[in-house]
PATORNU-467888 format. One record per residue (C-alpha): residue in one letter; chain; x, y, z. Coordinates in Angstrom, 1 decimal. Layout:
# residues N
<a A <X Y Z>>;
...
This chain:
# residues 90
<m A <59.8 61.9 45.0>>;
<n A <58.6 60.7 41.6>>;
<v A <55.2 58.9 41.5>>;
<v A <56.9 55.9 39.8>>;
<q A <59.4 55.6 42.7>>;
<s A <56.6 55.6 45.3>>;
<p A <54.4 52.5 45.6>>;
<e A <52.0 54.4 47.8>>;
<h A <51.5 57.2 45.3>>;
<l A <51.2 54.8 42.5>>;
<y A <48.5 52.9 44.4>>;
<v A <46.5 56.2 45.1>>;
<l A <46.8 57.1 41.4>>;
<e A <45.6 53.7 40.3>>;
<q A <42.6 53.8 42.6>>;
<w A <41.7 57.3 41.3>>;
<m A <42.0 56.2 37.7>>;
<r A <39.9 53.0 38.4>>;
<s A <37.2 55.2 40.0>>;
<y A <36.3 56.2 36.4>>;
<k A <35.5 52.5 35.7>>;
<p A <37.4 52.2 32.4>>;
<e A <36.2 48.6 32.0>>;
<e A <32.7 50.0 31.5>>;
<l A <33.9 52.6 29.0>>;
<f A <36.4 50.7 26.8>>;
<d A <36.5 47.2 25.3>>;
<a A <39.4 44.8 25.5>>;
<n A <41.1 46.6 22.6>>;
<g A <40.9 50.0 24.3>>;
<s A <38.2 51.3 21.9>>;
<p A <35.2 53.1 23.3>>;
<v A <32.1 50.9 23.8>>;
<a A <29.1 51.3 21.6>>;
<a A <27.2 53.2 24.3>>;
<i A <29.9 55.9 24.2>>;
<c A <30.0 56.0 20.4>>;
<h A <26.3 56.2 20.3>>;
<v A <26.1 59.6 22.2>>;
<a A <29.0 61.2 20.3>>;
<p A <27.8 63.9 17.9>>;
<t A <27.8 63.3 14.2>>;
<g A <27.7 65.5 11.1>>;
<a A <27.3 69.2 11.6>>;
<k A <27.0 68.8 15.4>>;
<r A <30.6 67.8 15.8>>;
<l A <32.8 70.5 17.3>>;
<g A <35.2 70.4 14.4>>;
<a A <32.3 71.0 11.9>>;
<t A <31.2 74.3 13.4>>;
<p A <32.2 77.4 11.5>>;
<y A <33.7 78.9 14.7>>;
<v A <36.3 76.1 15.0>>;
<n A <36.9 75.5 11.3>>;
<g A <39.3 78.3 10.3>>;
<g A <38.6 77.8 6.6>>;
<v A <34.9 78.9 6.9>>;
<l A <35.0 82.1 9.0>>;
<r A <38.2 83.9 8.2>>;
<r A <38.8 87.4 9.4>>;
<a A <41.9 89.2 10.6>>;
<l A <42.6 88.9 14.3>>;
<r A <42.6 92.0 16.4>>;
<i A <45.6 91.7 18.5>>;
<p A <47.6 94.4 20.1>>;
<d A <51.2 95.1 19.3>>;
<f A <53.1 92.6 21.4>>;
<r A <56.1 94.9 21.6>>;
<k A <54.2 97.2 24.0>>;
<y A <54.4 94.5 26.6>>;
<g A <58.1 93.8 26.5>>;
<v A <60.1 93.8 29.7>>;
<t A <63.7 95.1 29.8>>;
<v A <66.1 92.4 30.9>>;
<p A <69.5 94.0 31.6>>;
<h A <71.2 90.7 32.6>>;
<l A <69.9 87.3 31.8>>;
<g A <68.8 85.3 34.8>>;
<r A <68.8 88.2 37.2>>;
<i A <65.2 89.4 36.9>>;
<e A <61.9 87.8 37.7>>;
<v A <58.8 89.0 35.9>>;
<e A <55.3 87.6 35.9>>;
<n A <53.8 87.0 32.5>>;
<t A <50.3 88.4 33.2>>;
<r A <51.2 91.6 35.1>>;
<p A <52.8 93.4 32.1>>;
<l A <49.8 92.3 30.0>>;
<g A <47.3 93.5 32.7>>;
<s A <48.8 96.9 32.8>>;
């Protein structure tokens, strides 16, 4: 049954979401309150500002194996079940 179709499930979901106390985290417009914005990193401390995340700063070729080595033969569509991690693990 879909959550939208079940009032009981919707109530449980609502209680769980309200346990995060959104009224303390966001203002009437849905923007984060000043206390949240105050602790957010700025400048070079932002995740997007680190050279490890910014692909334009530290560029180097990726070392990735040839994906063709991990192919699985499928003689007939829809008649074979193969996990995605087992071929890669081998």
